[in-house]
N, C-alpha and C positions, 0 to 999 in steps of 0.2 A: 504494499499499500504506500502512497505518497500523500504527504500533507504539507501545506504551505501556511505561512503566517506572515502578514504584511507588517513589516517594521518600518513604518513610514518615516519615524523620526530618524532611522540610521540610513535611510536611503536604499532599502533592498528588500526583496521577499525572502524569505527563509525557507527552504524545501528540505523535508526529511524524509526518510525511507523507513518503513517498519514492516514486521512479518506478523499475521495474524493466524492464530492457531484456530483452525475453524471447528474443533471440537470443543475447547476450553473456552474460547473467545478470548484468550490473553493477546494483548498486542505487544511486541517487543521493538523498541527502537534500535536500529543499527547506528553503529558508530559514524555518522555521516551526515554532513549538513552541505548543502548548495545555496550560495547566496547569489541571487539574480538581483543586480544592481539596476536602479533607474537609469533610462535614457532620456535625452532632453527631447521633447517633442515642438510643436508650434509654439512660437513665442517663448522660447525656454522653458516652457512648463516640463514638470517631470512626469514621466509615463511609466508605469510599473507592469512588466510582462511578467504573470505568474502562471504562465501557462503549465497544464499538468505534463508530467513526464509520460513518455510513451513506453510501455513494458513490450518487450518482445522475448524470443528465445533463438540461441545461437549455440549450436553443438550441446543441445540437451541442457543449457544453463540459462537461467533469466538475465536479461540484459535491459537498461533503460537508456532513454535519451531525453536530455533537455535540449535547449537552443544553444548550446554552446559548442566548442570542438572537439569533445570526447564522448564516447559511448563508453558506458560503465557495466560492469558485470557485477552480479551478486553471487558469492560464494562462501560458505563456511561463516555466514553471519558477517561477512565484510563486503564493503562496497569499494571497488578499486577500478582504475580506468582499464579498458580493455583495448581500446584505439583511441590515438590522439591523432587528429585530423591535421595535415600539412598539405594542401592542395596547391599544387603549381599551375598556373594557367598561362597560355601565351597571350591572354587578353588583358592581362593588366590585373588591378586590385580586385580582389574577391569579397563578396559579402557585403553589396550595398547596403543592406538592412540586416545586419548580423543576428538581431536576436528574432528575425522571422526566417531568414534564409536556412539557418542550421537546424531548424527543425525536423526537416524531411531527409533523414538520413537512416541507415539501418544495414542489414544484411538480407539478401535473396539468394539462399542457397550458399554457393561459394564466393558470392559477388558482394563486395562493399559498395553501397551506392550513396552519393550525396547530391541533392540539389543544391546548387549555389547560384549566385549572380555575380556578373562581372560589372565593372565601373568601365564603361568605355563609351566616351560622349560621342564617338562616331556612329553608334548603333541608335538608328531613329526609331525603328520598332521596339517598343517597351518590353516585347517578349522575347527579343533577341537577347536579352541580357542573361536569360535564364539558360543555365547548361546543367548536364548530368555528368558526374564523375562516377565512374564504374571502375573496380580495381578486383581482379580475379586472384582470390586469397592463396590460391595453389600455385599459380605460375608466376605471379607479381605484375602480369601485364595491366596497363592501365589505358582508360577509354576517357576521352573527353568529348561528349556528345552534345549538340544543340539539340534543343526541346523538340525540334521538328524531326530529327533524327530516330525519335522512338514513336514507332508508328504501328497501330493496330492493323495487320496485314491479314487477319483472319476474317474479322467481321467489318472491316474497313470503315470503322468509325472516326478515324482521324488520328491526332497526335494523342499521346498519352502521358502521364506523368505518374511516377511511383511517388507516392506521398509517405504516410507513416507506415512502419513495417506491419507486418501481418504476422500474427501469432501462431503461424504454423512455418516450421522451416521448409525452405524450397518454395515457398509461395510469394506473390505479391498481388496486389489489387489495385485497380484505378476506377475512377468513377466518370460515367458518361451521362450526359442530360438528354433528354427527349429530343431537342433541337440538333443533338450530336448524330442521333440515330436516325431520324426521320429521312426517308428517302435514299439512304445508304445501304440498308439490309432488311431483309423480310424474315431474317432468322431470330430477330429479338421483338417481341411483342411488348409495348408499354404504351399506356394511355397517357400517362403524366409521370412528373418526378422524375427520379434518377435511377440509373442501373449500375451495379457494383460488379465488375467484370473480376473473377480471380482467376489468376493465371499459375501453372506450374511450370517451373524452369526445368531445363534438362541438366542433368548433373555430370 
């Protein structure tokens, strides 16, 4: 479980991790605290991003993700860094909105993925700033993909985005809206709302 406490006078939101025994109801807090400091918004006002952690599974162990550059693991009642991200891009400065861009990362099977943004004034299309980093954890190969390079070639619903990690190893999901599907495929029937597409990767 994850809990947060706004320490406004100190300028941050404090996050803690605990384990809950479903039989006894006993909650045990692990020796870990993450401080999410305020960022300056419009007119130099402070904004507090207390977004909840995303829990997932990697190699049979629970991991969780905040909006920083670390993926954490939980083992033996300890919380320790599993991956520290240090992405290099040919497009220059990364993470234009650091507190937002780093939320969407995790593992899909053998691949580490990170959605990130580049600060490149020559890119006129706002969506052109969005990139997908993929690293094969088996052979170390790294790929930098433009968001348009990740495409649904089964149902032909257009470009995809891997968001939060799925709680099943080797799977990921992406979301499509009715407007994305209309006129592109007759294999998906929806009258309104969204469709969650679940994908199993080849290993």
